[in-house]
C-alpha positions as CSV (number, residue, x, y, z in Angstrom):
1,M,0.0,0.0,0.0
2,K,1.4,3.4,-1.0
3,D,1.0,6.4,1.3
4,L,-0.5,8.8,-1.1
5,L,-2.3,9.1,-4.5
6,I,-2.0,12.6,-6.0
7,V,-4.8,13.4,-8.4
8,Y,-3.7,16.3,-10.7
9,N,-6.9,17.5,-12.3
10,C,-6.8,19.4,-15.6
11,F,-9.8,20.6,-17.6
12,G,-10.1,21.5,-21.3
13,G,-7.7,23.8,-23.0
14,N,-6.1,23.8,-26.4
15,E,-3.6,21.3,-27.7
16,N,-0.6,23.2,-26.3
17,E,-2.0,23.4,-22.8
18,Y,0.3,20.6,-21.8
19,I,3.1,23.2,-21.4
20,N,1.3,24.7,-18.4
21,Y,0.5,21.2,-17.0
22,K,4.1,20.2,-17.5
23,N,5.3,23.1,-15.3
24,D,2.9,22.0,-12.5
25,L,3.8,18.3,-12.8
26,D,7.5,19.1,-12.8
27,N,7.0,20.9,-9.5
28,I,5.0,18.0,-8.1
29,F,7.7,15.5,-9.1
30,W,10.5,17.9,-7.8
31,N,8.8,17.9,-4.3
32,I,8.4,14.1,-4.4
33,E,12.0,13.5,-5.3
34,I,13.6,16.1,-3.0
35,N,11.8,14.4,-0.1
36,N,12.7,10.9,-1.3
37,L,9.0,9.8,-1.6
38,S,9.1,8.3,-5.1
39,N,8.2,4.8,-3.8
40,N,5.4,6.1,-1.6
41,I,3.4,8.2,-4.0
42,K,1.5,7.6,-7.2
43,V,0.6,10.5,-9.5
44,V,-2.4,10.3,-11.7
45,V,-3.7,13.0,-14.2
46,S,-7.4,13.3,-14.3
47,S,-7.9,14.8,-17.8
48,V,-11.4,16.2,-18.4
49,L,-12.1,17.3,-22.0
50,N,-8.5,17.9,-22.8
51,H,-7.2,17.8,-26.3
52,S,-5.8,14.3,-27.2
53,N,-2.4,16.0,-28.0
54,T,-2.2,17.2,-24.4
55,N,-2.6,13.7,-23.0
56,A,-0.2,12.2,-25.5
57,K,2.5,14.9,-24.8
58,L,2.2,14.4,-21.0
59,K,2.6,10.6,-21.5
60,E,5.6,11.2,-23.8
61,I,7.2,13.4,-21.2
62,Y,6.5,11.5,-18.0
63,G,6.1,7.9,-19.3
64,E,5.5,5.5,-16.4
65,K,5.7,8.2,-13.8
66,I,2.1,9.1,-14.4
67,T,-1.2,7.4,-15.2
68,I,-3.7,9.4,-17.2
69,V,-7.4,8.9,-16.7
70,T,-9.4,10.6,-19.4
71,Y,-13.0,11.9,-19.6
72,Q,-13.5,13.0,-23.2
73,T,-17.2,12.8,-23.8
74,V,-18.8,14.5,-20.8
75,R,-18.1,17.6,-18.7
76,L,-17.7,16.5,-15.1
77,P,-17.6,18.6,-12.0
78,V,-14.3,18.3,-10.2
79,Q,-15.7,16.3,-7.3
80,V,-17.1,13.7,-9.7
81,S,-13.9,13.4,-11.8
82,F,-11.8,13.2,-8.7
83,N,-13.9,10.4,-7.2
84,K,-14.2,8.5,-10.5
85,T,-10.4,8.8,-10.9
86,V,-9.6,7.5,-7.5
87,L,-12.0,4.5,-7.9
88,S,-10.6,3.8,-11.4
89,I,-7.0,3.7,-10.0
90,I,-8.0,1.4,-7.1
91,E,-9.8,-0.9,-9.4
92,N,-7.3,-1.0,-12.3
93,Y,-4.2,-1.3,-10.1
94,K,-5.7,-3.3,-7.3
95,E,-4.0,-0.9,-4.9
96,E,-5.4,1.3,-2.2
97,F,-3.7,4.3,-0.6
98,K,-3.5,5.8,2.9
99,A,-4.5,9.2,1.6
100,Y,-5.8,10.9,-1.5
101,F,-4.7,14.4,-2.5
102,Y,-6.4,16.6,-5.1
103,I,-4.3,19.3,-7.0
104,S,-5.9,21.6,-9.5
105,S,-4.1,22.6,-12.6
106,G,-5.0,26.2,-11.7
107,I,-2.8,26.2,-8.6
108,E,0.8,27.2,-8.7
109,I,3.0,24.7,-6.8
110,P,6.2,26.1,-5.2
C-alpha cells in the first residue's frame, strides 16, 4: 500500500495546454523527489475534456511516472472526476492508498 495518491486535475484547453500542465507536474515531481518519496506516492492525471495531444504529450514526457485517466465525452464537476479517478485507479491497479490528494491545474505549486 502506497502512502498517497496525488490526483492532478486538468480541464479543457487547447492542444498546447500541456506546457502549463508540465510546469505543475515538474514541481510536483520535484517535491516528491527532493523528499525521497518516489516509492510512496503515485501521481495520476485526471484529464477532463483535454485535447488528445495534451494527454499524448504528457505521457511522452513522463512515461510510467504518471497514469492518465481521461474523460473525453462528458463535462464532469471536479468532485465527480476526482472520485471517479480514485475509484478507477484502485480498481485497475488493485491498490489502495492511505490518503488521496487533489491538486488543481489552476494552482501554482512552489
